[in-house]
Structure formats: C-alpha cells, structure tokens
C-alpha positions, 0 to 999 in steps of 0.5 A: 724467665719472665714468661713464668709469672705470665703463664702462671696468671693465664693458667689461674684465669683459665682454671677459674673460668673452667671451674665456674663453667663446669669444664672437665678438660681445656684443649686449647687456649688462644692468646693475643700477644702484642708484637712489641712484647718480648714474651717468646711463644716457645717458652710460653708453651714450655712453662704452660706445659710445666705448670699445668701438669695435674690440672684440667689444662694439662696437654692444652695447646697455646694458640698465639696471635701477635697483635699489631703495635698501635700508636696515637699521633701527639698532634692530630690523635689519629691511631696508626697500626705499624710493624715493629721495625717502622716505628723508629721512622714513623711519621703521621700520614695526616699531619707529618708529626713524629710524636707518638704514644704507644696504645697497644703492642706490649699487651696480652690477654686470653682471647678464648679457650676450647674446652669440654 
C-alpha cells in the first residue's frame, strides 16, 4: 500500500504542471523507477486510476521504465551499473574492492507526460 502516497505525489506534480501549462487532458505519464524500488507497476496504475478520477489525468496510462542500480566503489570511486541479482557478489572491475555505495536504484521520477 506504500504505492498510494507515491502516486498521490506524482499526480499532484502532474496536475500542477498541467495547470501551469494550460493542459486540458493528460494522456500518459512516463516514470523512471529504480530496479531496487519495491513499487509494483500494477498497483501504481491501479492507485493512479483510482485517485485521478475526476481530474485532467483520469484515464492516463503510466509508462514505467525500470532504471538500473548504480553503485560507486568505496575505494576507486568507479560507478558501475548492475542488475539487482548481481549486487551480492559484486566486485569492482577496476580495483577488486567489494565495498560500494548505492548511487541509484531506489529512486523514482517523472520523465515526461503526454498531454493536450
């Protein structure tokens, strides 16, 4: 159920942007969501459909792109994109270090919206 406050925030941003730009209808919203995020695509759309009723965004489709996990080596500072399943056994290809800082992978943001 943690998708609901996220979707409410996204809808608020979209409606504010629509108001500022004199949009009459939002058709789709493109989202980038980190691979480590536990936000579920199906529930995001369901909640969006529910809370957007009666707004300019009613009926809009969420287009979700999963973005890669990016780690930064704690020794040489090299940034590395990895798949979620590779994190546990990750070794820096530059210096063989095994300690990393998470740079990206849990984040989400609005990339664009299609509107008229």
